[in-house]
C-alpha positions as CSV (number, residue, x, y, z in Angstrom):
1,M,0.0,0.0,0.0
2,R,1.3,3.4,-1.0
3,D,1.4,6.5,1.3
4,L,-1.2,9.0,0.0
5,Q,0.4,11.8,2.1
6,L,-2.7,12.7,4.0
7,T,-4.4,14.2,1.0
8,D,-7.9,12.9,1.8
9,R,-9.4,15.8,3.7
10,R,-12.2,13.5,5.0
11,L,-9.7,12.2,7.5
12,F,-9.4,15.5,9.3
13,V,-13.2,15.8,9.5
14,M,-13.4,12.3,10.8
15,M,-10.8,13.0,13.5
16,M,-12.6,16.1,14.7
17,D,-15.9,14.1,14.8
18,E,-14.2,11.4,16.7
19,G,-12.8,13.9,19.2
20,S,-16.3,15.1,19.8
21,K,-17.6,11.6,20.2
22,Q,-14.9,10.8,22.8
23,V,-15.8,13.9,24.8
24,D,-19.5,13.1,24.5
25,K,-18.9,9.6,25.8
26,W,-16.2,10.2,28.5
27,G,-16.4,13.9,29.2
28,V,-13.3,16.1,29.1
29,Q,-10.6,13.8,30.5
30,D,-7.7,14.9,32.8
31,R,-5.2,12.1,33.0
32,D,-1.5,11.8,33.3
33,A,0.7,11.3,30.2
34,Y,1.1,7.6,30.8
35,A,-2.6,7.0,31.0
36,W,-3.0,8.8,27.6
37,V,-0.3,6.6,26.1
38,A,-2.0,3.5,27.5
39,Y,-5.3,4.5,25.9
40,A,-3.6,5.2,22.6
41,T,-1.7,1.8,22.8
42,E,-5.0,0.0,23.5
43,E,-6.5,1.7,20.4
44,M,-3.4,0.7,18.4
45,G,-4.0,-2.9,19.4
46,E,-7.6,-2.6,18.1
47,L,-6.3,-1.1,14.9
48,A,-3.9,-4.1,14.5
49,H,-6.7,-6.5,15.0
50,A,-8.9,-4.7,12.5
51,V,-6.1,-4.8,9.9
52,N,-5.6,-8.5,10.5
53,E,-9.3,-9.2,10.2
54,C,-9.5,-7.2,6.9
55,V,-6.4,-8.6,5.3
56,E,-6.6,-12.2,6.4
57,R,-10.3,-12.8,6.9
58,G,-12.1,-10.5,4.6
59,G,-13.1,-8.1,7.3
60,L,-14.4,-4.6,6.5
61,A,-12.0,-1.8,5.5
62,S,-14.4,0.6,7.3
63,E,-13.4,-1.1,10.6
64,V,-9.7,-0.4,9.8
65,V,-10.6,3.3,9.1
66,N,-12.6,3.6,12.3
67,E,-9.9,2.2,14.5
68,A,-7.2,4.2,12.7
69,V,-9.2,7.4,13.2
70,Q,-9.7,6.6,16.9
71,T,-6.0,5.9,17.3
72,A,-5.0,9.1,15.4
73,T,-7.4,11.2,17.4
74,L,-5.9,10.1,20.7
75,A,-2.3,10.6,19.4
76,L,-3.2,14.1,18.3
77,K,-4.7,14.9,21.7
78,I,-1.5,13.8,23.3
79,A,0.5,16.0,20.8
80,E,-1.8,19.0,21.5
81,M,-1.3,18.7,25.3
82,F,2.5,18.6,25.0
83,L,2.5,21.3,22.3
84,N,0.7,23.6,24.6
85,L,2.9,23.2,27.6
86,D,4.8,26.3,28.6
87,K,8.3,26.0,27.2
88,S,9.9,26.3,30.7
89,T,7.5,23.7,32.1
90,T,8.5,20.1,32.6
91,I,6.0,17.2,32.8
92,N,7.0,17.0,36.5
93,D,5.7,20.5,36.9
94,V,2.4,19.6,35.3
95,M,2.1,16.5,37.5
96,R,2.9,18.5,40.7
97,A,0.4,21.2,39.8
98,K,-2.3,18.6,39.2
99,M,-1.6,16.8,42.5
100,E,-1.7,20.1,44.3
101,G,-4.9,21.2,42.6
102,R,-3.3,24.2,40.9
103,P,-4.0,25.4,37.4
104,L,-1.9,23.5,34.8
105,P,0.8,25.6,33.1
106,F,-0.3,25.7,29.5
107,V,0.5,28.4,27.0
108,P,-2.5,30.4,26.0
109,K,-3.5,29.6,22.4
110,E,-3.2,33.2,21.3
111,E,0.6,33.0,22.2
112,I,1.2,30.0,19.9
113,T,2.7,30.9,16.5
114,R,3.7,29.0,13.5
115,E,7.2,30.4,13.6
116,N,8.2,29.2,17.1
117,G,5.7,26.3,17.4
118,S,4.9,27.1,21.0
């Protein structure tokens, strides 16, 4: 299978829809980084299963798409959280703030630029 270089714009709409579905189902989640990776890993396992079913047993390609979108959505949520950390903040600072009930040190979105990426 050849890389299509993410040219199918439907994927981005599907990921935004999936993000909304996840929030509708689970609410806005506040977990540590390792929990998010665990969720994404679980989704990756479901994706691997769907690919195997499709390739080896005549399963539906739509199931592969669904699992891939769920996995990608979680991966992008993780990327967004780390992208929006204040540059001077470590993950330990985030965990400490969370444990102490203080606001998390995120960069306001209006301060994020394409040039500096944060």
